[in-house]
C-alpha positions as CSV (number, residue, x, y, z in Angstrom):
1,M,105.7,72.1,89.6
2,F,101.9,71.2,88.2
3,Q,101.0,74.9,90.9
4,K,100.3,77.6,89.2
5,N,99.0,80.8,91.0
6,V,95.3,81.5,89.5
7,M,94.5,82.8,93.2
8,P,97.7,85.0,94.3
9,N,95.7,86.5,97.9
10,R,93.3,83.3,98.5
11,E,95.1,82.1,101.5
12,A,94.4,86.0,103.3
13,A,91.1,86.4,101.1
14,G,90.3,83.2,103.0
15,L,89.4,81.7,99.6
16,E,90.6,78.3,100.1
17,P,89.3,77.0,97.2
18,E,86.6,73.3,97.6
19,T,86.1,73.6,94.0
20,V,88.0,74.5,91.1
21,I,86.5,74.7,88.3
22,A,90.0,74.6,85.2
23,A,90.8,76.5,82.4
24,S,89.9,73.9,80.1
25,V,86.5,73.6,82.3
26,K,82.6,74.6,81.0
27,V,80.1,73.6,83.4
28,E,76.4,73.7,82.1
29,G,73.2,73.6,84.5
30,D,72.8,74.0,87.7
31,F,75.6,74.1,90.5
32,Q,75.6,74.2,94.1
33,S,78.7,74.4,96.9
34,Q,78.4,74.6,99.9
35,G,82.4,75.3,100.0
36,N,84.8,77.5,98.5
37,V,84.2,78.3,95.0
38,L,87.3,79.1,92.7
39,I,86.0,79.8,89.0
40,E,88.7,79.8,85.6
41,G,86.7,78.3,83.2
42,V,83.3,78.7,82.4
43,V,79.3,78.4,83.6
44,E,75.8,78.6,82.3
45,G,73.0,78.4,84.1
46,S,72.8,79.2,87.6
47,L,75.9,79.4,90.9
48,K,75.0,79.7,94.6
49,T,77.6,78.7,96.8
50,E,77.2,79.2,100.5
51,R,80.8,80.5,101.3
52,D,83.0,82.0,99.1
53,L,83.7,82.5,95.7
54,R,86.2,83.7,93.8
55,V,85.6,84.1,89.7
56,G,89.4,84.4,87.7
57,E,90.1,86.3,85.4
58,R,89.7,84.6,82.2
59,A,86.6,83.0,83.6
60,R,83.8,83.5,81.9
61,I,79.5,83.5,83.8
62,A,76.6,83.2,82.2
63,A,74.3,82.3,84.7
64,D,72.4,84.6,87.7
65,V,75.5,84.2,91.0
66,S,75.2,83.5,95.0
67,A,77.7,83.5,97.4
68,A,78.6,84.5,101.0
69,N,81.1,86.8,99.7
70,A,82.4,86.8,96.0
71,I,85.8,88.3,94.2
72,V,85.4,88.5,90.3
73,A,88.4,89.4,88.4
74,G,86.4,87.8,85.1
75,E,83.0,88.3,83.4
76,V,79.6,87.7,84.6
77,R,76.6,88.2,82.3
78,G,73.8,86.9,85.4
79,N,72.7,89.2,89.3
80,L,75.1,88.7,91.5
81,V,73.5,87.8,95.0
82,V,76.3,88.4,97.3
83,A,75.5,88.0,100.7
84,E,78.4,89.8,102.2
85,R,81.2,91.5,100.4
86,L,81.6,91.5,96.5
87,E,85.0,92.5,95.1
88,L,85.9,93.6,91.6
89,E,89.0,93.5,90.2
90,P,90.2,96.0,87.9
91,T,89.9,93.3,84.9
92,A,85.8,91.9,86.0
93,R,83.0,93.3,83.5
94,I,79.6,92.3,85.2
95,Y,76.7,92.1,82.7
96,G,74.1,92.1,85.5
97,D,72.1,93.3,88.8
98,V,74.1,93.6,91.7
99,R,72.7,92.7,95.8
100,T,74.9,93.0,98.8
101,K,75.9,95.0,101.6
102,I,79.6,95.6,100.4
103,L,80.6,96.8,97.9
104,V,84.9,97.1,96.4
105,V,85.9,98.3,93.2
106,S,88.3,98.3,92.1
107,S,89.5,101.5,88.8
108,G,88.9,100.2,85.5
109,A,86.6,97.5,86.9
110,S,83.1,97.5,85.1
111,I,79.4,96.8,86.2
112,N,76.4,97.3,83.3
113,G,73.4,96.8,85.4
114,K,71.1,98.6,89.0
115,I,73.1,98.2,92.6
116,S,71.5,97.5,95.5
117,M,73.8,97.9,98.9
118,G,74.2,97.7,102.6
119,A,72.4,97.2,105.2
120,E,69.7,98.5,103.7
121,Q,69.6,95.8,101.9
122,A,70.1,92.7,103.0
123,A,67.1,94.5,105.2
124,E,64.8,94.4,102.7
125,E,66.2,91.6,100.7
126,R,65.3,89.3,104.8
127,S,61.8,91.4,104.6
128,T,60.9,90.2,100.8
129,K,61.7,87.0,101.5
130,S,59.1,86.4,104.2
131,S,56.7,88.7,102.8
132,K,54.2,87.1,101.1
133,V,52.5,89.8,99.0
134,E,51.8,90.0,95.7
135,P,54.5,90.6,92.6
136,K,52.1,93.4,91.8
137,A,51.5,95.3,95.2
138,R,55.5,95.1,96.1
139,A,56.1,96.6,93.0
140,E,53.7,99.5,93.7
141,A,54.7,99.6,97.2
142,V,58.1,99.6,95.9
143,E,57.6,102.5,93.5
144,A,56.4,104.9,96.0
145,R,58.6,104.8,98.6
146,E,60.4,106.0,95.4
147,T,58.1,108.9,94.9
148,E,58.4,109.9,98.4
149,K,61.7,110.6,98.5
150,V,61.5,111.8,95.2
151,L,58.8,114.9,96.9
152,A,60.6,115.1,100.3
153,P,62.3,117.8,99.9
154,F,59.2,120.0,98.7
155,L,57.8,118.0,101.1
156,T,56.2,121.2,104.6
157,R,56.8,119.6,108.1
């Protein structure tokens, strides 16, 4: 009677939520969870879960988001860092940078930001976390790698 099918494939996707932010709820501030999270309402600030995240079709997030896996059907205004798999449903709207190992984008979804993905991204993220390189030096190193990639076809071996 009271059960609303807000996440039709949650059992199949392994996303049985431990925490639910309902459509009528607005959360402001830093939100952290160790379990699966379902967002149907509004979140502003930051959102981090060590497990899986589901963002419902009418959900609005204005926060940097971090999760192990995520399925997004609503709007996210902030950067997304997803350790493994990020799936964007047709109604998803992302306004920010995306970092993930695997990205699945359904027809109709939109991303307005930079996308970094794959195993190389995960390795680069680990090395960035472990290094104590100054930000300016790190930016110069990234710029040098990008320049090398552009010039590689023109260099003789």
